[in-house]
N, C-alpha and C positions, 0 to 999 in steps of 0.2 A: 493715426488709433492703430493699435492694435484692437483685433477682435477675435471673439473665440476660432473664428476658422481661418486663421491666419498662423495658427500652429502645425506646425507639421505635422502631428498625430493626430488632429480635428480632421486634416486633408486629407489623408490616407482615409480613413474610416468612413467622413464624408465623399469620396470620390467611391469608391467601393460600396455598390448598394448590394453586392452580391454575397454569400458567404466568404469566410475567410481561406478556404481548401476547398476546391470540387469533391464533390460527394461522392463522386464515382472512385476517389482512392482512399474517402476517409472512413466508408461503411464497409470497404473487405478489409481495412484494417483492424479498424472496430469487430468486426467477425473472429478474425482472427485470433486477436488477443484474446478476447470473450473465450474461443474454444481452449486457448492455454492456460487462462485460469480455474473455467471448470474443469480442466484434466486436474489442476494443481487442488481443487478443492478437492475432488472425487479420489486422488490418489492417499490424499492426508482421511479422507474419513475411514477407508478403507484400510490404513495401515493397522498392522498387526498390532493389538495391544502392547506396550513397552518396548515398541518402536524407537517412538520421542516422548518424551515427557508429558503429560495429559495437558498442562498449561501451555507448554508451546503448540500442542495442535491446537487446540482453542483458540487460541492469538493470532494463529495463523487461518485458518478458518475464516475464523472472523474478520480479518485482513482483507480474504477472497472474497468474501463477499463486498465490502465496503468496495473492494475493486471492479468488482462486476455491473455497482451501479454507476459506478465512477466513469465506466468505457464508453457505455453509448451515451450517456452524458455529455462526454467529452465529444465526440462523436458528432452529436448535437450542435452541440458551440462550432464546434467546426466547420463542418460540413453540410449545414443547412440553416441556422441560426442566422442573421443579418442584422450588419450596422443600421438598416433604414426602421429597422424595430425596436430602437434603441431600450424599450423595458424589457422584452422578450430576453435580448442581446444581454443586457446585466445581469439577470435573475439568473439566466443560464450559465452565464460564468461565474458569478459570485459564487452559486452551487458546486461549479466544478472546483472553484480556492478552497472551497469548504470543504468537499469531500477531500482534495488533494492534502489540506490538513489535518485530516480526520487519519488517514492512511499515515501522515507523518507521525501522528501519535501514538498509535497504534505500534508503528517501528521502532518508537521508544519506547515504548513497553515492552514488546518485544525483545530487547537489547538489555532492558533492566532485569527481566525473568531469567535472561541468559547469564548475567552478570549474577544473581540469585541461585539460580543451579548449578554456578559453576562452584560460589563460596561453599553451599549446601555438599557438594561432592568433593569437595576437598577435605571439608572437613570430616568428615566419613572415613577419606583415606588416611586424614593423619591418623583418626583413631582407631582404626585396622592394623596401620601399620605400627603407632605404640601397644596395641596391644599383642601382635604378634611376637615383636622385640621382647616386649617382657615375658613373655611367653616360652620364648627362645632362653631368656636368659636364665626363669625358673627353672631349666630343665637340666642347666650345667649341675654338675657331680662337687 
Protein backbone atom coordinates (compact mmCIF):
# COMPACT_ATOMS: atom_id res chain seq x y z
CA UNK A 1 0.00 0.00 0.00
CA UNK A 2 1.36 3.41 -0.99
CA UNK A 3 1.35 6.23 1.56
CA UNK A 4 1.73 9.95 1.01
CA UNK A 5 5.40 9.74 1.95
CA UNK A 6 6.02 7.25 -0.87
CA UNK A 7 5.57 9.86 -3.59
CA UNK A 8 8.79 11.51 -4.83
CA UNK A 9 7.49 15.03 -4.13
CA UNK A 10 6.68 14.29 -0.51
CA UNK A 11 10.04 12.61 0.01
CA UNK A 12 11.85 15.63 -1.39
CA UNK A 13 10.08 18.04 0.93
CA UNK A 14 10.21 15.69 3.92
CA UNK A 15 13.91 14.93 3.46
CA UNK A 16 14.91 18.60 3.49
CA UNK A 17 14.02 20.31 6.71
CA UNK A 18 15.85 23.48 5.68
CA UNK A 19 14.92 26.17 3.16
CA UNK A 20 14.85 25.46 -0.57
CA UNK A 21 17.94 27.61 -1.24
CA UNK A 22 20.69 29.02 0.97
CA UNK A 23 19.84 32.40 2.46
CA UNK A 24 23.31 33.76 1.70
CA UNK A 25 22.55 33.34 -2.01
CA UNK A 26 18.90 34.43 -2.02
CA UNK A 27 19.13 37.57 0.11
CA UNK A 28 21.86 39.37 -1.91
CA UNK A 29 20.10 38.52 -5.17
CA UNK A 30 16.85 39.88 -3.75
CA UNK A 31 18.63 43.05 -2.62
CA UNK A 32 20.01 43.60 -6.13
CA UNK A 33 16.56 43.01 -7.63
CA UNK A 34 15.01 45.44 -5.14
CA UNK A 35 17.56 48.12 -6.01
CA UNK A 36 16.93 47.65 -9.73
CA UNK A 37 13.16 47.80 -9.25
CA UNK A 38 13.37 50.86 -7.00
CA UNK A 39 15.58 52.58 -9.59
CA UNK A 40 13.04 51.77 -12.29
CA UNK A 41 10.21 53.26 -10.21
CA UNK A 42 12.24 56.41 -9.51
CA UNK A 43 13.06 56.87 -13.20
CA UNK A 44 9.38 56.47 -14.09
CA UNK A 45 8.29 58.95 -11.40
CA UNK A 46 10.91 61.51 -12.45
CA UNK A 47 10.22 61.19 -16.18
CA UNK A 48 9.36 64.55 -17.73
CA UNK A 49 5.72 65.21 -18.52
CA UNK A 50 4.90 63.86 -21.96
CA UNK A 51 7.88 61.48 -22.07
CA UNK A 52 5.43 58.59 -21.89
CA UNK A 53 1.65 58.45 -21.63
CA UNK A 54 0.32 59.00 -18.12
CA UNK A 55 -1.71 55.78 -18.17
CA UNK A 56 1.38 53.75 -19.06
CA UNK A 57 3.42 55.47 -16.34
CA UNK A 58 0.76 54.73 -13.69
CA UNK A 59 0.45 51.07 -14.68
CA UNK A 60 4.21 50.55 -14.67
CA UNK A 61 4.71 52.29 -11.34
CA UNK A 62 1.94 50.13 -9.85
CA UNK A 63 3.57 47.02 -11.26
CA UNK A 64 6.89 48.12 -9.79
CA UNK A 65 5.37 48.43 -6.31
CA UNK A 66 3.81 44.96 -6.56
CA UNK A 67 7.19 43.59 -7.65
CA UNK A 68 8.83 45.37 -4.70
CA UNK A 69 6.50 43.44 -2.37
CA UNK A 70 6.97 40.17 -4.25
CA UNK A 71 10.79 40.20 -4.22
CA UNK A 72 11.37 40.01 -0.44
CA UNK A 73 8.46 37.60 -0.03
CA UNK A 74 9.95 35.33 -2.71
CA UNK A 75 13.36 35.59 -1.06
CA UNK A 76 11.76 34.58 2.23
CA UNK A 77 10.00 31.67 0.52
CA UNK A 78 13.21 30.37 -1.06
CA UNK A 79 15.81 31.18 1.57
CA UNK A 80 14.12 31.22 4.97
CA UNK A 81 10.77 29.37 5.00
CA UNK A 82 11.15 25.66 5.60
CA UNK A 83 8.91 22.74 4.64
CA UNK A 84 9.19 21.56 8.26
CA UNK A 85 6.73 24.37 9.10
CA UNK A 86 4.04 23.55 6.54
CA UNK A 87 1.61 26.28 7.58
CA UNK A 88 4.05 29.16 7.10
CA UNK A 89 5.58 27.50 4.05
CA UNK A 90 2.18 27.15 2.36
CA UNK A 91 0.99 30.68 3.16
CA UNK A 92 4.24 32.22 1.93
CA UNK A 93 4.21 30.28 -1.32
CA UNK A 94 0.51 30.96 -1.92
CA UNK A 95 1.25 34.66 -1.39
CA UNK A 96 4.14 34.51 -3.87
CA UNK A 97 1.94 32.81 -6.47
CA UNK A 98 -0.82 35.37 -5.86
CA UNK A 99 1.58 38.28 -6.32
CA UNK A 100 2.99 36.73 -9.48
CA UNK A 101 -0.57 36.43 -10.76
CA UNK A 102 -1.14 40.11 -9.98
CA UNK A 103 2.05 41.00 -11.87
CA UNK A 104 0.87 39.01 -14.89
CA UNK A 105 -2.52 40.77 -14.75
CA UNK A 106 -0.82 44.16 -14.60
CA UNK A 107 1.37 43.18 -17.56
CA UNK A 108 -1.77 42.23 -19.51
CA UNK A 109 -3.34 45.56 -18.56
CA UNK A 110 -0.20 47.31 -19.81
CA UNK A 111 -0.40 45.39 -23.09
CA UNK A 112 -4.08 46.25 -23.58
CA UNK A 113 -3.32 49.87 -22.76
CA UNK A 114 -0.53 49.86 -25.36
CA UNK A 115 -2.98 48.53 -27.97
CA UNK A 116 -5.45 51.27 -27.01
CA UNK A 117 -2.78 53.97 -27.24
CA UNK A 118 -1.66 52.65 -30.63
CA UNK A 119 -5.23 52.61 -31.93
CA UNK A 120 -5.82 56.18 -30.74
CA UNK A 121 -2.55 57.38 -32.30
CA UNK A 122 -3.34 55.62 -35.59
CA UNK A 123 -6.76 57.32 -35.72
CA UNK A 124 -5.17 60.69 -35.02
CA UNK A 125 -2.55 60.17 -37.74
CA UNK A 126 -5.20 59.09 -40.28
CA UNK A 127 -7.31 62.12 -39.41
CA UNK A 128 -4.33 64.48 -39.69
CA UNK A 129 -3.20 62.92 -42.97
CA UNK A 130 -6.70 63.18 -44.39
CA UNK A 131 -6.93 66.82 -43.34
CA UNK A 132 -3.50 67.55 -44.85
CA UNK A 133 -4.40 65.85 -48.12
CA UNK A 134 -7.73 67.67 -48.33
CA UNK A 135 -5.93 70.94 -47.62
CA UNK A 136 -3.45 70.33 -50.45
CA UNK A 137 -6.23 69.33 -52.81
CA UNK A 138 -8.13 72.54 -52.06
CA UNK A 139 -5.05 74.70 -52.82
CA UNK A 140 -4.82 73.55 -56.45
CA UNK A 141 -6.18 75.98 -59.05
